[in-house]
C-alpha positions as CSV (number, residue, x, y, z in Angstrom):
1,M,16.2,-11.6,2.2
2,R,14.3,-13.3,-0.6
3,V,11.5,-11.7,-2.6
4,A,9.0,-13.8,-4.6
5,L,8.1,-11.7,-7.6
6,D,5.0,-12.5,-9.6
7,A,6.3,-12.4,-13.2
8,F,2.8,-12.1,-14.8
9,G,1.2,-9.3,-12.8
10,S,1.7,-6.0,-14.7
11,D,0.1,-4.8,-17.9
12,L,3.5,-5.1,-19.6
13,C,4.4,-8.5,-18.1
14,P,6.8,-10.3,-18.0
15,D,9.3,-7.8,-19.5
16,I,8.9,-5.2,-16.8
17,E,9.2,-7.8,-14.0
18,I,12.3,-9.4,-15.6
19,K,14.1,-6.0,-15.8
20,A,13.2,-5.2,-12.2
21,A,14.4,-8.7,-11.0
22,N,17.7,-8.3,-12.9
23,E,18.3,-4.9,-11.3
24,A,17.3,-6.0,-7.9
25,V,19.9,-8.8,-7.8
26,K,22.5,-6.3,-8.9
27,Q,21.6,-4.4,-5.8
28,G,22.0,-7.4,-3.5
29,I,18.4,-8.5,-3.1
30,D,17.6,-12.2,-3.8
31,I,14.7,-12.6,-6.3
32,I,12.6,-15.7,-7.0
33,L,10.8,-14.9,-10.2
34,V,7.5,-17.0,-10.5
35,G,5.9,-17.7,-13.8
36,D,5.8,-19.9,-16.9
37,K,9.5,-20.5,-17.8
38,K,8.7,-21.0,-21.5
39,K,7.6,-17.3,-21.6
40,L,10.6,-15.9,-19.7
41,S,13.9,-14.9,-21.2
42,G,16.8,-12.6,-20.6
43,I,16.9,-13.4,-16.9
44,S,20.0,-13.0,-14.9
45,S,21.7,-16.2,-13.8
46,R,21.4,-14.8,-10.2
47,V,17.6,-14.8,-10.4
48,E,15.9,-18.0,-9.3
49,V,12.9,-19.0,-11.4
50,V,10.0,-21.1,-10.1
51,Q,7.5,-22.6,-12.5
52,A,3.8,-21.6,-12.4
53,D,1.5,-22.5,-15.3
54,E,-1.4,-20.2,-14.8
55,V,-2.1,-16.4,-14.6
56,I,-4.7,-14.6,-12.7
57,T,-6.3,-11.9,-14.9
58,M,-7.2,-8.4,-13.8
59,D,-11.0,-9.1,-14.2
60,E,-10.9,-12.4,-12.4
61,S,-12.9,-12.7,-9.2
62,P,-10.9,-13.3,-6.0
63,A,-13.1,-16.4,-5.3
64,N,-12.2,-17.9,-8.6
65,A,-8.5,-17.1,-8.1
66,L,-8.6,-18.8,-4.8
67,R,-10.5,-21.9,-5.8
68,K,-9.4,-22.6,-9.4
69,K,-6.0,-21.0,-10.0
70,K,-3.9,-22.9,-7.5
71,N,-0.9,-22.9,-9.9
72,S,-1.0,-19.3,-10.8
73,S,2.1,-17.2,-10.6
74,M,0.6,-15.1,-7.8
75,R,-0.5,-18.1,-5.8
76,V,2.8,-19.9,-6.2
77,A,4.7,-16.8,-5.1
78,I,2.5,-16.4,-2.0
79,D,2.9,-20.1,-1.2
80,L,6.7,-19.6,-1.2
81,V,6.3,-17.0,1.5
82,G,3.9,-19.2,3.4
83,A,6.4,-22.1,3.3
84,G,9.2,-19.9,4.4
85,K,11.1,-20.2,1.1
86,A,10.6,-16.4,0.5
87,D,10.2,-13.5,2.9
88,A,8.0,-11.3,0.8
89,I,5.7,-11.3,-2.2
90,V,5.5,-8.5,-4.8
91,S,2.8,-8.4,-7.5
92,A,1.4,-5.9,-9.9
93,G,-1.6,-8.2,-10.5
94,N,-5.2,-8.4,-9.4
95,S,-5.3,-6.6,-6.0
96,G,-8.5,-8.4,-4.9
97,A,-6.9,-11.8,-5.6
98,M,-3.7,-10.7,-3.9
99,M,-5.7,-9.8,-0.7
100,A,-7.7,-13.0,-0.8
101,L,-4.8,-15.3,-1.4
102,S,-2.5,-13.5,1.2
103,M,-5.3,-13.9,3.8
104,F,-5.8,-17.6,2.9
105,V,-2.2,-18.6,2.7
106,L,-0.4,-16.3,5.1
107,H,-3.3,-15.7,7.6
108,K,-3.5,-12.7,9.9
109,L,-1.0,-11.5,12.4
110,P,-1.9,-12.4,16.0
111,G,-4.6,-10.1,17.3
112,I,-5.4,-8.4,13.9
113,Y,-9.0,-8.2,12.9
114,R,-8.6,-7.1,9.3
115,P,-5.4,-6.6,7.2
116,A,-5.4,-3.2,5.4
117,I,-3.8,-1.7,2.4
118,V,-1.5,1.2,3.3
119,G,-0.3,3.7,0.8
120,V,1.6,7.0,0.6
121,L,0.2,10.1,-1.1
122,P,2.2,13.2,-1.9
123,S,1.5,16.3,0.1
124,Y,2.7,19.9,0.4
125,R,4.9,19.1,3.4
126,G,6.1,15.8,2.1
127,Y,4.0,12.6,2.2
128,T,0.9,11.4,3.9
129,V,0.4,7.8,4.9
130,F,-3.2,6.7,4.1
131,I,-4.9,3.5,5.5
132,D,-7.1,1.7,4.4
133,M,-6.9,2.0,0.6
134,G,-9.4,-0.6,-0.3
135,A,-9.1,-3.9,1.5
136,N,-12.1,-3.4,3.8
137,V,-15.2,-1.7,2.4
138,D,-17.4,-2.3,5.5
139,C,-15.7,-1.5,8.7
140,K,-16.3,-1.4,12.4
141,P,-14.7,1.1,14.8
142,H,-12.2,-1.3,16.3
143,Y,-11.1,-2.1,12.7
144,L,-10.3,1.5,12.2
145,L,-8.5,1.7,15.6
146,Q,-6.2,-1.1,14.4
147,F,-5.7,0.6,11.0
148,A,-4.6,3.7,13.0
149,L,-2.2,1.6,15.1
150,M,-0.7,-0.1,12.0
151,G,-0.5,3.1,10.0
152,S,1.4,4.8,12.8
153,V,3.9,2.0,12.9
154,Y,4.2,2.1,9.2
155,A,5.0,5.8,9.3
156,K,7.6,5.3,12.0
157,K,9.4,2.6,9.9
158,L,9.0,4.4,6.5
159,F,9.9,8.0,7.5
160,N,11.8,7.4,10.8
161,L,9.2,9.4,12.8
162,S,9.2,8.8,16.5
163,T,5.6,9.8,17.2
164,P,3.7,10.3,13.9
165,S,0.5,12.3,14.1
166,V,-2.7,10.5,13.1
167,G,-6.0,11.9,11.9
168,L,-9.4,10.4,11.2
169,L,-10.9,11.4,7.9
170,S,-14.3,13.0,8.2
171,N,-16.5,15.7,6.6
172,G,-15.3,18.4,9.0
173,E,-12.8,18.9,11.8
174,E,-15.5,19.7,14.4
175,E,-16.4,17.0,17.0
176,G,-20.0,17.0,15.9
177,K,-19.1,16.0,12.3
178,G,-19.0,12.6,10.8
179,N,-21.3,9.5,10.9
180,E,-21.7,6.8,13.6
181,L,-18.6,5.0,12.4
182,T,-16.3,8.0,12.7
183,S,-17.9,9.1,15.9
184,L,-17.3,5.8,17.6
185,T,-13.8,5.4,16.2
186,N,-13.0,8.9,17.3
187,E,-13.7,7.9,20.9
188,L,-11.5,4.9,20.6
189,L,-8.6,6.7,19.1
190,K,-8.7,9.4,21.9
191,K,-7.9,6.6,24.4
192,S,-5.3,4.8,22.3
193,S,-1.5,5.0,22.7
194,I,-0.9,6.8,19.4
195,N,-0.5,10.6,18.7
196,Y,-4.1,11.2,17.7
197,R,-5.0,14.7,16.5
198,G,-8.8,14.2,15.9
199,Y,-10.8,14.7,12.7
200,V,-9.2,15.8,9.5
201,E,-10.8,16.8,6.2
202,G,-9.9,15.9,2.6
203,K,-7.7,18.9,2.1
204,D,-5.5,17.8,4.9
205,I,-4.4,14.7,2.9
206,Y,-2.6,16.9,0.4
207,M,-1.4,19.7,2.8
208,G,0.3,17.2,5.1
209,D,-1.1,18.5,8.3
210,V,-0.9,15.0,9.8
211,D,1.4,12.1,9.0
212,V,-1.2,9.4,8.9
213,I,-4.9,9.5,7.8
214,V,-7.3,6.7,8.6
215,A,-10.5,5.8,6.7
216,D,-12.5,2.7,5.7
217,G,-11.5,1.0,2.5
218,F,-14.5,2.3,0.5
219,V,-13.5,6.0,1.2
220,G,-9.8,5.1,0.9
221,N,-10.0,3.6,-2.5
222,T,-12.1,6.5,-3.7
223,V,-9.4,8.9,-2.5
224,L,-6.7,6.8,-4.2
225,K,-8.4,6.8,-7.6
226,A,-9.1,10.6,-7.2
227,S,-5.5,11.2,-6.4
228,E,-4.3,9.3,-9.5
229,G,-6.7,11.4,-11.6
230,I,-5.5,14.6,-10.1
231,A,-1.9,13.7,-10.7
232,E,-2.6,12.9,-14.4
233,M,-4.7,16.0,-14.9
234,V,-2.0,18.3,-13.4
235,T,0.7,16.7,-15.6
236,K,-1.4,17.0,-18.8
237,I,-2.5,20.6,-18.1
238,L,1.1,21.6,-17.6
239,K,2.3,19.9,-20.7
240,D,-0.5,21.5,-22.8
241,S,0.3,24.9,-21.3
242,F,4.0,24.6,-22.2
243,K,3.1,23.8,-25.8
244,A,0.7,26.6,-26.2
245,S,3.1,29.1,-27.7
246,P,6.8,29.6,-28.6
247,L,7.1,31.8,-25.4
248,S,5.6,29.0,-23.3
249,I,8.1,26.5,-24.8
250,L,10.9,29.0,-23.8
251,G,9.4,29.2,-20.3
252,Y,9.5,25.4,-20.1
253,L,13.2,25.3,-21.0
254,F,13.9,27.6,-18.0
255,S,11.6,25.7,-15.6
256,R,12.2,22.2,-16.8
257,G,14.0,21.2,-13.6
258,A,11.1,22.3,-11.4
259,F,8.6,20.5,-13.7
260,N,10.6,17.3,-13.5
261,R,10.7,17.6,-9.7
262,L,6.9,17.9,-9.7
263,K,6.5,14.9,-11.9
264,K,8.7,12.8,-9.6
265,R,6.8,14.0,-6.6
266,I,3.4,12.9,-7.9
267,D,4.6,9.7,-9.7
268,Y,3.2,6.6,-8.2
269,A,6.3,4.7,-9.4
270,E,8.4,6.5,-6.8
271,Y,6.5,4.9,-3.9
272,G,6.9,1.3,-5.2
273,G,3.6,-0.1,-4.0
274,A,1.1,-0.4,-1.2
275,P,1.7,-3.1,1.4
276,L,-1.1,-5.3,2.7
277,I,-0.2,-5.0,6.3
278,G,-1.7,-7.2,9.1
279,V,-0.9,-10.5,7.3
280,N,1.7,-12.9,8.7
281,G,4.2,-12.1,6.0
282,L,5.1,-9.2,3.7
283,A,2.9,-8.6,0.7
284,V,3.3,-5.6,-1.5
285,I,0.6,-4.7,-4.1
286,T,1.8,-2.4,-6.9
287,H,-0.1,-0.8,-9.8
288,G,-1.0,-2.7,-12.9
289,R,0.5,0.0,-15.0
290,S,3.8,-0.3,-13.1
291,N,7.1,0.3,-15.0
292,E,10.4,-1.2,-14.1
293,K,11.1,1.5,-11.5
294,A,7.8,0.9,-9.7
295,I,8.4,-2.8,-9.4
296,L,12.0,-2.3,-8.3
297,N,10.9,0.2,-5.7
298,A,8.2,-2.2,-4.5
299,I,10.9,-4.8,-4.0
300,K,13.1,-2.3,-2.1
301,L,10.1,-1.4,0.1
302,S,9.5,-5.0,1.1
303,K,13.2,-5.3,2.0
304,R,13.0,-2.2,4.1
305,F,10.1,-3.5,6.1
306,Y,11.8,-6.9,6.4
307,D,15.0,-5.3,7.8
308,T,13.0,-3.1,10.2
309,K,10.8,-5.9,11.5
310,L,7.6,-4.2,10.6
311,N,5.3,-7.0,11.7
312,D,6.9,-7.4,15.1
313,A,6.4,-3.6,15.7
314,I,2.7,-3.9,14.6
315,I,2.1,-6.8,17.1
316,E,3.7,-4.8,19.8
317,E,1.6,-1.7,19.2
318,V,-1.6,-3.8,19.0
319,N,-0.8,-5.5,22.3
320,K,-0.5,-2.0,24.0
321,N,-4.2,-1.4,23.1
322,L,-5.7,-4.8,23.7
323,T,-7.8,-3.7,26.7
324,L,-9.2,-0.8,24.6
325,E,-10.0,-3.1,21.7
326,N,-11.7,-5.6,23.9
327,S,-14.1,-3.0,25.2
328,A,-14.8,-1.6,21.7
329,N,-18.1,-3.4,21.3
330,E,-19.3,-2.7,24.8
331,K,-18.3,0.3,26.9
332,V,-17.2,2.8,24.2
333,Y,-20.3,2.1,22.1
334,E,-22.6,2.8,25.1
335,E,-20.7,5.9,26.1
336,V,-21.0,7.5,22.6
337,K,-24.7,6.5,22.2
């Protein structure tokens, strides 16, 4: 398997990407590092380097990245996947540009309406798969149906679950809750082939009552940013508490192992990144603040989904529900109304 790695994506690029690339090839993963060769050094001889003169900045619009930055490190890396010279693209760069370029170059999988960003959030019982995390702000019920199908497949591949449970995020668990979008989607999911449990609330994300939670991208991105804030707040409060007095410092020494396990549990670097699923290829978006471990884990994540044929499984699951999707704009809408 070959991974095209955008060398100029992270806030600390290209040093972080170079370290991750060097470690990845040690672990048997072929890496194509894409960026300006004049600014790259200390690269393992086993890492292939492909020249790209431009860089897409974090504040650049996706439209500008698509039209004017055709020789950017991100675009060239995605082009390698599109041309079959690489099997996956990993970037810590501009997520909006990553989505736009992946859609334009790789296109959608057969039958997919909208690709979605799928992420993993820590929960009391382990982890919760969350989809969509920001790719689609305005959604229709049959989009959310497909997100649920793709999220279910993702959970199967990531956590080896045979029938992952799926919930639809709403403002209450009762049938009468939600808005028109959730109400219509709820009816579709009831008739789908997945293990659908109904509405779930925000607390269920972190308690782990279901394996997969579905929402539109506007809500999903808000949840993601809130989760990052909660993780940082908890870590800082604990650190301040341990420094409060000599007795607290002593308590920290005894509980350091538990504290480190908590930090690891809520550290985004452990999850590697958030794949953009539904595109005809493998594209993993990772955080701009990523460190070497986060980039390396994103590379490993892309390899896992390559090995388990994630896209083939998504197409199969979508095909099971084609009749339901085709009726989404007609029969189900009328039944709910």
